[in-house]
PyMOL Python script that loads the backbone (N, CA, C, O; Angstrom):
from pymol import cmd

cmd.read_pdbstr("""\
ATOM      1  N   MET A   1      -7.807  -0.105 -16.324  1.00  0.00           N
ATOM      2  CA  MET A   1      -8.079  -0.659 -14.981  1.00  0.00           C
ATOM      3  C   MET A   1      -8.460   0.453 -14.008  1.00  0.00           C
ATOM      4  O   MET A   1      -7.844   1.505 -13.836  1.00  0.00           O
ATOM      5  N   ARG A   2      -9.626   0.029 -13.374  1.00  0.00           N
ATOM      6  CA  ARG A   2      -9.967   1.023 -12.322  1.00  0.00           C
ATOM      7  C   ARG A   2      -9.827   0.160 -10.893  1.00  0.00           C
ATOM      8  O   ARG A   2      -9.651  -1.058 -10.852  1.00  0.00           O
ATOM      9  N   GLN A   3      -9.932   0.955  -9.845  1.00  0.00           N
ATOM     10  CA  GLN A   3      -9.933   0.385  -8.577  1.00  0.00           C
ATOM     11  C   GLN A   3     -11.146   0.818  -7.661  1.00  0.00           C
ATOM     12  O   GLN A   3     -11.764   1.843  -7.945  1.00  0.00           O
ATOM     13  N   LYS A   4     -11.470   0.106  -6.646  1.00  0.00           N
ATOM     14  CA  LYS A   4     -12.383   0.463  -5.716  1.00  0.00           C
ATOM     15  C   LYS A   4     -12.137  -0.297  -4.371  1.00  0.00           C
ATOM     16  O   LYS A   4     -11.472  -1.333  -4.383  1.00  0.00           O
ATOM     17  N   ILE A   5     -12.637   0.178  -3.270  1.00  0.00           N
ATOM     18  CA  ILE A   5     -12.565  -0.597  -2.116  1.00  0.00           C
ATOM     19  C   ILE A   5     -13.831  -0.961  -1.626  1.00  0.00           C
ATOM     20  O   ILE A   5     -14.665  -0.065  -1.495  1.00  0.00           O
ATOM     21  N   GLU A   6     -14.127  -2.139  -1.327  1.00  0.00           N
ATOM     22  CA  GLU A   6     -15.530  -2.635  -0.999  1.00  0.00           C
ATOM     23  C   GLU A   6     -15.598  -2.822   0.537  1.00  0.00           C
ATOM     24  O   GLU A   6     -14.836  -3.556   1.167  1.00  0.00           O
ATOM     25  N   LEU A   7     -16.640  -2.043   1.094  1.00  0.00           N
ATOM     26  CA  LEU A   7     -16.778  -2.020   2.474  1.00  0.00           C
ATOM     27  C   LEU A   7     -18.268  -1.982   2.762  1.00  0.00           C
ATOM     28  O   LEU A   7     -19.038  -1.257   2.133  1.00  0.00           O
ATOM     29  N   ASN A   8     -18.647  -2.813   3.765  1.00  0.00           N
ATOM     30  CA  ASN A   8     -20.048  -2.737   4.046  1.00  0.00           C
ATOM     31  C   ASN A   8     -20.625  -1.308   4.512  1.00  0.00           C
ATOM     32  O   ASN A   8     -19.909  -0.362   4.842  1.00  0.00           O
ATOM     33  N   ALA A   9     -22.053  -1.301   4.488  1.00  0.00           N
ATOM     34  CA  ALA A   9     -22.483  -0.019   5.041  1.00  0.00           C
ATOM     35  C   ALA A   9     -22.327   0.333   6.379  1.00  0.00           C
ATOM     36  O   ALA A   9     -22.288   1.526   6.679  1.00  0.00           O
ATOM     37  N   LYS A  10     -22.227  -0.572   7.258  1.00  0.00           N
ATOM     38  CA  LYS A  10     -21.828  -0.211   8.718  1.00  0.00           C
ATOM     39  C   LYS A  10     -20.582   0.411   8.768  1.00  0.00           C
ATOM     40  O   LYS A  10     -20.458   1.421   9.460  1.00  0.00           O
ATOM     41  N   GLY A  11     -19.461  -0.121   8.022  1.00  0.00           N
ATOM     42  CA  GLY A  11     -18.108   0.385   8.006  1.00  0.00           C
ATOM     43  C   GLY A  11     -18.010   1.593   7.344  1.00  0.00           C
ATOM     44  O   GLY A  11     -17.016   2.289   7.550  1.00  0.00           O
ATOM     45  N   LYS A  12     -19.033   2.028   6.445  1.00  0.00           N
ATOM     46  CA  LYS A  12     -19.022   3.216   5.712  1.00  0.00           C
ATOM     47  C   LYS A  12     -19.468   4.368   6.699  1.00  0.00           C
ATOM     48  O   LYS A  12     -18.822   5.407   6.830  1.00  0.00           O
ATOM     49  N   ALA A  13     -20.584   4.095   7.351  1.00  0.00           N
ATOM     50  CA  ALA A  13     -21.134   4.872   8.465  1.00  0.00           C
ATOM     51  C   ALA A  13     -20.107   5.225   9.578  1.00  0.00           C
ATOM     52  O   ALA A  13     -20.019   6.349  10.072  1.00  0.00           O
ATOM     53  N   GLU A  14     -19.359   4.189   9.915  1.00  0.00           N
ATOM     54  CA  GLU A  14     -18.246   4.467  11.008  1.00  0.00           C
ATOM     55  C   GLU A  14     -17.223   5.452  10.552  1.00  0.00           C
ATOM     56  O   GLU A  14     -16.778   6.333  11.288  1.00  0.00           O
ATOM     57  N   LEU A  15     -16.879   5.277   9.355  1.00  0.00           N
ATOM     58  CA  LEU A  15     -15.804   6.205   8.794  1.00  0.00           C
ATOM     59  C   LEU A  15     -16.302   7.613   8.568  1.00  0.00           C
ATOM     60  O   LEU A  15     -15.552   8.583   8.685  1.00  0.00           O
ATOM     61  N   ALA A  16     -17.623   7.713   8.232  1.00  0.00           N
ATOM     62  CA  ALA A  16     -18.226   9.061   7.994  1.00  0.00           C
ATOM     63  C   ALA A  16     -18.195   9.624   9.520  1.00  0.00           C
ATOM     64  O   ALA A  16     -17.723  10.742   9.727  1.00  0.00           O
ATOM     65  N   ARG A  17     -18.609   8.980  10.386  1.00  0.00           N
ATOM     66  CA  ARG A  17     -18.416   9.666  11.710  1.00  0.00           C
ATOM     67  C   ARG A  17     -17.185   9.844  12.117  1.00  0.00           C
ATOM     68  O   ARG A  17     -16.945  10.866  12.761  1.00  0.00           O
ATOM     69  N   ALA A  18     -16.323   9.077  11.893  1.00  0.00           N
ATOM     70  CA  ALA A  18     -14.952   9.260  12.295  1.00  0.00           C
ATOM     71  C   ALA A  18     -14.156  10.548  11.596  1.00  0.00           C
ATOM     72  O   ALA A  18     -13.363  11.238  12.237  1.00  0.00           O
ATOM     73  N   PHE A  19     -14.439  10.752  10.348  1.00  0.00           N
ATOM     74  CA  PHE A  19     -13.909  11.591   9.649  1.00  0.00           C
ATOM     75  C   PHE A  19     -14.790  12.961   9.468  1.00  0.00           C
ATOM     76  O   PHE A  19     -14.462  13.905   8.749  1.00  0.00           O
ATOM     77  N   GLN A  20     -15.927  12.879  10.234  1.00  0.00           N
ATOM     78  CA  GLN A  20     -16.901  13.899  10.162  1.00  0.00           C
ATOM     79  C   GLN A  20     -17.176  14.328   8.768  1.00  0.00           C
ATOM     80  O   GLN A  20     -17.043  15.520   8.491  1.00  0.00           O
ATOM     81  N   VAL A  21     -17.557  13.451   7.839  1.00  0.00           N
ATOM     82  CA  VAL A  21     -17.971  13.807   6.432  1.00  0.00           C
ATOM     83  C   VAL A  21     -19.373  12.852   6.194  1.00  0.00           C
ATOM     84  O   VAL A  21     -19.834  12.120   7.070  1.00  0.00           O
ATOM     85  N   THR A  22     -19.815  12.975   5.149  1.00  0.00           N
ATOM     86  CA  THR A  22     -21.206  12.239   4.905  1.00  0.00           C
ATOM     87  C   THR A  22     -20.827  10.804   4.412  1.00  0.00           C
ATOM     88  O   THR A  22     -19.659  10.608   4.073  1.00  0.00           O
ATOM     89  N   VAL A  23     -21.792   9.730   4.347  1.00  0.00           N
ATOM     90  CA  VAL A  23     -21.572   8.663   3.748  1.00  0.00           C
ATOM     91  C   VAL A  23     -21.342   8.737   2.330  1.00  0.00           C
ATOM     92  O   VAL A  23     -20.619   7.892   1.802  1.00  0.00           O
ATOM     93  N   GLN A  24     -21.850   9.607   1.688  1.00  0.00           N
ATOM     94  CA  GLN A  24     -21.709   9.716   0.156  1.00  0.00           C
ATOM     95  C   GLN A  24     -20.119  10.117  -0.119  1.00  0.00           C
ATOM     96  O   GLN A  24     -19.431   9.678  -1.040  1.00  0.00           O
ATOM     97  N   ASN A  25     -19.726  11.012   0.856  1.00  0.00           N
ATOM     98  CA  ASN A  25     -18.220  11.444   0.642  1.00  0.00           C
ATOM     99  C   ASN A  25     -17.512  10.185   0.754  1.00  0.00           C
ATOM    100  O   ASN A  25     -16.800   9.819  -0.182  1.00  0.00           O
ATOM    101  N   VAL A  26     -17.642   9.437   1.874  1.00  0.00           N
ATOM    102  CA  VAL A  26     -16.856   8.261   1.966  1.00  0.00           C
ATOM    103  C   VAL A  26     -16.957   7.227   0.811  1.00  0.00           C
ATOM    104  O   VAL A  26     -15.946   6.637   0.431  1.00  0.00           O
ATOM    105  N   SER A  27     -18.296   6.985   0.196  1.00  0.00           N
ATOM    106  CA  SER A  27     -18.391   6.270  -0.908  1.00  0.00           C
ATOM    107  C   SER A  27     -17.621   6.677  -2.191  1.00  0.00           C
ATOM    108  O   SER A  27     -17.133   5.878  -2.991  1.00  0.00           O
ATOM    109  N   GLN A  28     -17.581   7.990  -2.275  1.00  0.00           N
ATOM    110  CA  GLN A  28     -16.716   8.747  -3.424  1.00  0.00           C
ATOM    111  C   GLN A  28     -15.336   8.376  -3.238  1.00  0.00           C
ATOM    112  O   GLN A  28     -14.633   8.069  -4.201  1.00  0.00           O
ATOM    113  N   ALA A  29     -14.875   8.387  -1.958  1.00  0.00           N
ATOM    114  CA  ALA A  29     -13.467   8.128  -1.736  1.00  0.00           C
ATOM    115  C   ALA A  29     -13.130   6.663  -2.007  1.00  0.00           C
ATOM    116  O   ALA A  29     -12.082   6.379  -2.587  1.00  0.00           O
ATOM    117  N   LEU A  30     -13.901   5.823  -1.644  1.00  0.00           N
ATOM    118  CA  LEU A  30     -13.763   4.398  -1.894  1.00  0.00           C
ATOM    119  C   LEU A  30     -13.859   3.946  -3.325  1.00  0.00           C
ATOM    120  O   LEU A  30     -13.311   2.917  -3.720  1.00  0.00           O
ATOM    121  N   LEU A  31     -14.469   4.627  -3.981  1.00  0.00           N
ATOM    122  CA  LEU A  31     -14.591   4.446  -5.402  1.00  0.00           C
ATOM    123  C   LEU A  31     -13.486   5.078  -6.241  1.00  0.00           C
ATOM    124  O   LEU A  31     -13.480   4.929  -7.463  1.00  0.00           O
ATOM    125  N   PHE A  32     -12.544   5.786  -5.598  1.00  0.00           N
ATOM    126  CA  PHE A  32     -11.594   6.707  -6.120  1.00  0.00           C
ATOM    127  C   PHE A  32     -11.868   7.730  -7.067  1.00  0.00           C
ATOM    128  O   PHE A  32     -11.113   8.062  -7.981  1.00  0.00           O
ATOM    129  N   ARG A  33     -13.112   8.273  -6.780  1.00  0.00           N
ATOM    130  CA  ARG A  33     -13.557   9.474  -7.549  1.00  0.00           C
ATOM    131  C   ARG A  33     -13.228  10.812  -6.764  1.00  0.00           C
ATOM    132  O   ARG A  33     -13.628  11.917  -7.132  1.00  0.00           O
ATOM    133  N   ARG A  34     -12.513  10.601  -5.729  1.00  0.00           N
ATOM    134  CA  ARG A  34     -12.025  11.740  -4.956  1.00  0.00           C
ATOM    135  C   ARG A  34     -10.555  11.476  -4.709  1.00  0.00           C
ATOM    136  O   ARG A  34     -10.242  10.313  -4.454  1.00  0.00           O
ATOM    137  N   ASN A  35      -9.613  12.402  -4.752  1.00  0.00           N
ATOM    138  CA  ASN A  35      -8.304  12.039  -4.491  1.00  0.00           C
ATOM    139  C   ASN A  35      -7.630  13.070  -3.531  1.00  0.00           C
ATOM    140  O   ASN A  35      -6.434  13.310  -3.694  1.00  0.00           O
ATOM    141  N   SER A  36      -8.315  13.681  -2.560  1.00  0.00           N
ATOM    142  CA  SER A  36      -7.839  14.720  -1.700  1.00  0.00           C
ATOM    143  C   SER A  36      -7.088  13.907  -0.750  1.00  0.00           C
ATOM    144  O   SER A  36      -7.228  12.684  -0.739  1.00  0.00           O
ATOM    145  N   PRO A  37      -6.278  14.527   0.068  1.00  0.00           N
ATOM    146  CA  PRO A  37      -5.404  13.944   1.264  1.00  0.00           C
ATOM    147  C   PRO A  37      -6.377  13.328   2.281  1.00  0.00           C
ATOM    148  O   PRO A  37      -6.023  12.335   2.916  1.00  0.00           O
ATOM    149  N   GLN A  38      -7.649  13.903   2.471  1.00  0.00           N
ATOM    150  CA  GLN A  38      -8.681  13.260   3.337  1.00  0.00           C
ATOM    151  C   GLN A  38      -9.095  12.031   2.668  1.00  0.00           C
ATOM    152  O   GLN A  38      -9.183  11.037   3.388  1.00  0.00           O
ATOM    153  N   ALA A  39      -9.362  11.913   1.453  1.00  0.00           N
ATOM    154  CA  ALA A  39      -9.879  10.664   0.732  1.00  0.00           C
ATOM    155  C   ALA A  39      -8.781   9.563   0.934  1.00  0.00           C
ATOM    156  O   ALA A  39      -9.070   8.410   1.252  1.00  0.00           O
ATOM    157  N   VAL A  40      -7.616   9.962   0.745  1.00  0.00           N
ATOM    158  CA  VAL A  40      -6.439   8.943   0.862  1.00  0.00           C
ATOM    159  C   VAL A  40      -6.572   8.438   2.236  1.00  0.00           C
ATOM    160  O   VAL A  40      -6.493   7.220   2.398  1.00  0.00           O
ATOM    161  N   ARG A  41      -6.779   9.265   3.323  1.00  0.00           N
ATOM    162  CA  ARG A  41      -6.732   8.679   4.663  1.00  0.00           C
ATOM    163  C   ARG A  41      -8.059   7.924   4.857  1.00  0.00           C
ATOM    164  O   ARG A  41      -8.075   6.924   5.574  1.00  0.00           O
ATOM    165  N   ILE A  42      -9.157   8.360   4.252  1.00  0.00           N
ATOM    166  CA  ILE A  42     -10.397   7.471   4.302  1.00  0.00           C
ATOM    167  C   ILE A  42     -10.087   5.949   3.751  1.00  0.00           C
ATOM    168  O   ILE A  42     -10.433   4.935   4.357  1.00  0.00           O
ATOM    169  N   ARG A  43      -9.475   5.962   2.673  1.00  0.00           N
ATOM    170  CA  ARG A  43      -9.272   4.669   2.076  1.00  0.00           C
ATOM    171  C   ARG A  43      -8.293   3.732   2.746  1.00  0.00           C
ATOM    172  O   ARG A  43      -8.416   2.510   2.660  1.00  0.00           O
ATOM    173  N   GLU A  44      -7.228   4.379   3.475  1.00  0.00           N
ATOM    174  CA  GLU A  44      -6.424   3.687   4.245  1.00  0.00           C
ATOM    175  C   GLU A  44      -7.138   3.244   5.447  1.00  0.00           C
ATOM    176  O   GLU A  44      -6.875   2.088   5.777  1.00  0.00           O
ATOM    177  N   ALA A  45      -8.015   3.906   6.219  1.00  0.00           N
ATOM    178  CA  ALA A  45      -8.886   3.448   7.276  1.00  0.00           C
ATOM    179  C   ALA A  45      -9.768   2.389   6.878  1.00  0.00           C
ATOM    180  O   ALA A  45      -9.934   1.501   7.714  1.00  0.00           O
ATOM    181  N   ALA A  46     -10.404   2.283   5.718  1.00  0.00           N
ATOM    182  CA  ALA A  46     -11.284   1.340   5.188  1.00  0.00           C
ATOM    183  C   ALA A  46     -10.461  -0.053   5.089  1.00  0.00           C
ATOM    184  O   ALA A  46     -10.947  -1.125   5.449  1.00  0.00           O
ATOM    185  N   LEU A  47      -9.361   0.070   4.640  1.00  0.00           N
ATOM    186  CA  LEU A  47      -8.542  -1.276   4.487  1.00  0.00           C
ATOM    187  C   LEU A  47      -8.210  -1.707   5.792  1.00  0.00           C
ATOM    188  O   LEU A  47      -8.125  -2.920   5.979  1.00  0.00           O
ATOM    189  N   CYS A  48      -8.002  -0.899   6.759  1.00  0.00           N
ATOM    190  CA  CYS A  48      -7.601  -1.364   8.169  1.00  0.00           C
ATOM    191  C   CYS A  48      -8.930  -1.828   8.842  1.00  0.00           C
ATOM    192  O   CYS A  48      -8.915  -2.663   9.747  1.00  0.00           O
ATOM    193  N   LYS A  49      -9.898  -1.352   8.447  1.00  0.00           N
ATOM    194  CA  LYS A  49     -11.391  -1.840   8.816  1.00  0.00           C
ATOM    195  C   LYS A  49     -11.831  -3.220   8.323  1.00  0.00           C
ATOM    196  O   LYS A  49     -12.799  -3.805   8.808  1.00  0.00           O
ATOM    197  N   GLY A  50     -11.054  -3.726   7.308  1.00  0.00           N
ATOM    198  CA  GLY A  50     -11.420  -4.922   6.672  1.00  0.00           C
ATOM    199  C   GLY A  50     -12.010  -4.714   5.348  1.00  0.00           C
ATOM    200  O   GLY A  50     -12.702  -5.624   4.892  1.00  0.00           O
ATOM    201  N   GLY A  51     -11.830  -3.617   4.650  1.00  0.00           N
ATOM    202  CA  GLY A  51     -12.252  -3.283   3.348  1.00  0.00           C
ATOM    203  C   GLY A  51     -11.343  -4.071   2.312  1.00  0.00           C
ATOM    204  O   GLY A  51     -10.169  -4.299   2.603  1.00  0.00           O
ATOM    205  N   ARG A  52     -11.865  -4.475   1.141  1.00  0.00           N
ATOM    206  CA  ARG A  52     -11.034  -5.226   0.183  1.00  0.00           C
ATOM    207  C   ARG A  52     -10.892  -4.375  -0.921  1.00  0.00           C
ATOM    208  O   ARG A  52     -11.879  -3.863  -1.449  1.00  0.00           O
ATOM    209  N   LEU A  53      -9.556  -4.148  -1.382  1.00  0.00           N
ATOM    210  CA  LEU A  53      -9.214  -3.417  -2.640  1.00  0.00           C
ATOM    211  C   LEU A  53      -9.536  -4.453  -3.866  1.00  0.00           C
ATOM    212  O   LEU A  53      -9.060  -5.586  -3.928  1.00  0.00           O
ATOM    213  N   VAL A  54     -10.437  -3.871  -4.847  1.00  0.00           N
ATOM    214  CA  VAL A  54     -10.673  -4.596  -5.991  1.00  0.00           C
ATOM    215  C   VAL A  54     -10.130  -3.879  -7.185  1.00  0.00           C
ATOM    216  O   VAL A  54     -10.124  -2.648  -7.204  1.00  0.00           O
ATOM    217  N   GLU A  55      -9.684  -4.573  -8.160  1.00  0.00           N
ATOM    218  CA  GLU A  55      -9.385  -3.904  -9.320  1.00  0.00           C
ATOM    219  C   GLU A  55     -10.351  -4.414 -10.472  1.00  0.00           C
ATOM    220  O   GLU A  55     -10.638  -5.601 -10.627  1.00  0.00           O
ATOM    221  N   ILE A  56     -10.785  -3.442 -11.207  1.00  0.00           N
ATOM    222  CA  ILE A  56     -11.645  -3.714 -12.246  1.00  0.00           C
ATOM    223  C   ILE A  56     -11.091  -3.557 -13.656  1.00  0.00           C
ATOM    224  O   ILE A  56     -10.634  -2.492 -14.072  1.00  0.00           O
ATOM    225  N   HIS A  57     -11.160  -4.690 -14.372  1.00  0.00           N
ATOM    226  CA  HIS A  57     -10.458  -4.673 -15.739  1.00  0.00           C
ATOM    227  C   HIS A  57     -11.719  -4.501 -16.799  1.00  0.00           C
ATOM    228  O   HIS A  57     -12.623  -5.336 -16.781  1.00  0.00           O
ATOM    229  N   GLU A  58     -11.745  -3.459 -17.665  1.00  0.00           N
ATOM    230  CA  GLU A  58     -12.736  -3.343 -18.583  1.00  0.00           C
ATOM    231  C   GLU A  58     -12.379  -4.227 -19.742  1.00  0.00           C
ATOM    232  O   GLU A  58     -11.292  -4.120 -20.309  1.00  0.00           O
ATOM    233  N   VAL A  59     -13.262  -5.073 -20.084  1.00  0.00           N
ATOM    234  CA  VAL A  59     -13.205  -5.973 -21.211  1.00  0.00           C
ATOM    235  C   VAL A  59     -14.077  -5.546 -22.377  1.00  0.00           C
ATOM    236  O   VAL A  59     -15.299  -5.470 -22.244  1.00  0.00           O
ATOM    237  N   GLY A  60     -13.425  -5.250 -23.591  1.00  0.00           N
ATOM    238  CA  GLY A  60     -14.189  -4.911 -24.694  1.00  0.00           C
ATOM    239  C   GLY A  60     -14.990  -5.929 -25.262  1.00  0.00           C
ATOM    240  O   GLY A  60     -14.357  -6.961 -25.486  1.00  0.00           O
ATOM    241  N   ARG A  61     -16.240  -5.955 -25.577  1.00  0.00           N
ATOM    242  CA  ARG A  61     -16.963  -6.853 -26.137  1.00  0.00           C
ATOM    243  C   ARG A  61     -17.379  -6.260 -27.566  1.00  0.00           C
ATOM    244  O   ARG A  61     -17.559  -5.048 -27.687  1.00  0.00           O
ATOM    245  N   PRO A  62     -17.523  -7.116 -28.615  1.00  0.00           N
ATOM    246  CA  PRO A  62     -17.908  -6.557 -29.888  1.00  0.00           C
ATOM    247  C   PRO A  62     -19.465  -6.434 -29.664  1.00  0.00           C
ATOM    248  O   PRO A  62     -20.122  -7.149 -28.908  1.00  0.00           O
ATOM    249  N   ARG A  63     -19.900  -5.501 -30.378  1.00  0.00           N
ATOM    250  CA  ARG A  63     -21.293  -5.153 -30.571  1.00  0.00           C
ATOM    251  C   ARG A  63     -21.877  -5.028 -31.945  1.00  0.00           C
ATOM    252  O   ARG A  63     -21.173  -4.578 -32.849  1.00  0.00           O
ATOM    253  N   THR A  64     -23.065  -5.379 -32.157  1.00  0.00           N
ATOM    254  CA  THR A  64     -23.654  -5.451 -33.313  1.00  0.00           C
ATOM    255  C   THR A  64     -24.402  -4.048 -33.492  1.00  0.00           C
ATOM    256  O   THR A  64     -25.086  -3.547 -32.599  1.00  0.00           O
ATOM    257  N   VAL A  65     -24.188  -3.462 -34.769  1.00  0.00           N
ATOM    258  CA  VAL A  65     -24.827  -2.223 -35.041  1.00  0.00           C
ATOM    259  C   VAL A  65     -25.681  -2.566 -36.219  1.00  0.00           C
ATOM    260  O   VAL A  65     -25.306  -3.304 -37.130  1.00  0.00           O
ATOM    261  N   LYS A  66     -26.837  -1.995 -36.151  1.00  0.00           N
ATOM    262  CA  LYS A  66     -27.802  -2.409 -37.300  1.00  0.00           C
ATOM    263  C   LYS A  66     -28.171  -1.129 -38.015  1.00  0.00           C
ATOM    264  O   LYS A  66     -28.633  -0.135 -37.456  1.00  0.00           O
ATOM    265  N   VAL A  67     -27.919  -1.252 -39.324  1.00  0.00           N
ATOM    266  CA  VAL A  67     -28.302  -0.121 -40.212  1.00  0.00           C
ATOM    267  C   VAL A  67     -29.764  -0.365 -40.746  1.00  0.00           C
ATOM    268  O   VAL A  67     -30.098  -1.383 -41.352  1.00  0.00           O
ATOM    269  N   LEU A  68     -30.525   0.602 -40.472  1.00  0.00           N
ATOM    270  CA  LEU A  68     -32.019   0.531 -40.964  1.00  0.00           C
ATOM    271  C   LEU A  68     -32.253   1.301 -42.101  1.00  0.00           C
ATOM    272  O   LEU A  68     -31.518   2.250 -42.373  1.00  0.00           O
ATOM    273  N   ASP A  69     -33.316   0.949 -42.872  1.00  0.00           N
ATOM    274  CA  ASP A  69     -33.828   1.735 -43.903  1.00  0.00           C
ATOM    275  C   ASP A  69     -34.818   2.715 -43.413  1.00  0.00           C
ATOM    276  O   ASP A  69     -34.920   2.785 -42.189  1.00  0.00           O
ATOM    277  N   ARG A  70     -35.656   3.577 -44.211  1.00  0.00           N
ATOM    278  CA  ARG A  70     -36.452   4.510 -43.719  1.00  0.00           C
ATOM    279  C   ARG A  70     -37.798   3.918 -43.049  1.00  0.00           C
ATOM    280  O   ARG A  70     -38.528   4.573 -42.305  1.00  0.00           O
ATOM    281  N   HIS A  71     -38.008   2.594 -43.424  1.00  0.00           N
ATOM    282  CA  HIS A  71     -39.127   1.835 -42.934  1.00  0.00           C
ATOM    283  C   HIS A  71     -38.918   1.024 -41.630  1.00  0.00           C
ATOM    284  O   HIS A  71     -39.812   0.358 -41.108  1.00  0.00           O
ATOM    285  N   GLY A  72     -37.600   1.144 -41.132  1.00  0.00           N
ATOM    286  CA  GLY A  72     -37.206   0.564 -39.886  1.00  0.00           C
ATOM    287  C   GLY A  72     -36.660  -0.899 -40.136  1.00  0.00           C
ATOM    288  O   GLY A  72     -36.433  -1.598 -39.149  1.00  0.00           O
ATOM    289  N   GLU A  73     -36.459  -1.353 -41.292  1.00  0.00           N
ATOM    290  CA  GLU A  73     -36.035  -2.601 -41.553  1.00  0.00           C
ATOM    291  C   GLU A  73     -34.484  -2.711 -41.609  1.00  0.00           C
ATOM    292  O   GLU A  73     -33.837  -1.843 -42.194  1.00  0.00           O
ATOM    293  N   VAL A  74     -33.885  -3.766 -41.011  1.00  0.00           N
ATOM    294  CA  VAL A  74     -32.510  -3.956 -41.007  1.00  0.00           C
ATOM    295  C   VAL A  74     -32.000  -4.207 -42.568  1.00  0.00           C
ATOM    296  O   VAL A  74     -32.406  -5.121 -43.286  1.00  0.00           O
ATOM    297  N   VAL A  75     -31.070  -3.249 -42.921  1.00  0.00           N
ATOM    298  CA  VAL A  75     -30.344  -3.472 -44.214  1.00  0.00           C
ATOM    299  C   VAL A  75     -29.162  -4.080 -43.977  1.00  0.00           C
ATOM    300  O   VAL A  75     -28.819  -4.971 -44.754  1.00  0.00           O
ATOM    301  N   LYS A  76     -28.409  -3.765 -42.996  1.00  0.00           N
ATOM    302  CA  LYS A  76     -27.010  -4.343 -42.772  1.00  0.00           C
ATOM    303  C   LYS A  76     -26.763  -4.426 -41.319  1.00  0.00           C
ATOM    304  O   LYS A  76     -27.172  -3.547 -40.559  1.00  0.00           O
ATOM    305  N   ALA A  77     -26.116  -5.441 -40.920  1.00  0.00           N
ATOM    306  CA  ALA A  77     -25.580  -5.495 -39.481  1.00  0.00           C
ATOM    307  C   ALA A  77     -24.065  -5.579 -39.613  1.00  0.00           C
ATOM    308  O   ALA A  77     -23.495  -6.221 -40.495  1.00  0.00           O
ATOM    309  N   MET A  78     -23.460  -4.865 -38.652  1.00  0.00           N
ATOM    310  CA  MET A  78     -21.975  -4.844 -38.624  1.00  0.00           C
ATOM    311  C   MET A  78     -21.572  -5.016 -37.221  1.00  0.00           C
ATOM    312  O   MET A  78     -22.277  -4.554 -36.324  1.00  0.00           O
ATOM    313  N   GLN A  79     -20.323  -5.742 -36.938  1.00  0.00           N
ATOM    314  CA  GLN A  79     -19.624  -5.930 -35.788  1.00  0.00           C
ATOM    315  C   GLN A  79     -18.714  -4.938 -35.611  1.00  0.00           C
ATOM    316  O   GLN A  79     -17.853  -4.715 -36.462  1.00  0.00           O
ATOM    317  N   ILE A  80     -18.829  -4.157 -34.348  1.00  0.00           N
ATOM    318  CA  ILE A  80     -17.779  -3.024 -33.988  1.00  0.00           C
ATOM    319  C   ILE A  80     -17.324  -3.555 -32.638  1.00  0.00           C
ATOM    320  O   ILE A  80     -18.093  -4.029 -31.802  1.00  0.00           O
ATOM    321  N   GLU A  81     -15.933  -3.427 -32.489  1.00  0.00           N
ATOM    322  CA  GLU A  81     -15.270  -3.836 -31.300  1.00  0.00           C
ATOM    323  C   GLU A  81     -15.042  -2.472 -30.509  1.00  0.00           C
ATOM    324  O   GLU A  81     -14.480  -2.481 -29.414  1.00  0.00           O
TER     325      GLU A  81
END
""", "prot")
cmd.dss("prot")
cmd.show_as("cartoon", "prot")
cmd.util.cbc("prot")
cmd.orient("prot")
């Protein structure tokens, strides 16, 4: 499970000005790719500004793998989870 905080571009720009960092820095903090004390404060401020905390659950989908012969024709197809 991953988390992120959704916030519009205007909100990200305001946070970047308030914390004197780049918008990219704010985006990285909101995606939980940074975990410094400043990133934690940015996330808290984003939630106060109306940001939404979203949990992302990865769902495994089976995929089909095709085994080809030397001519590029399918010899066998297998399901891999």
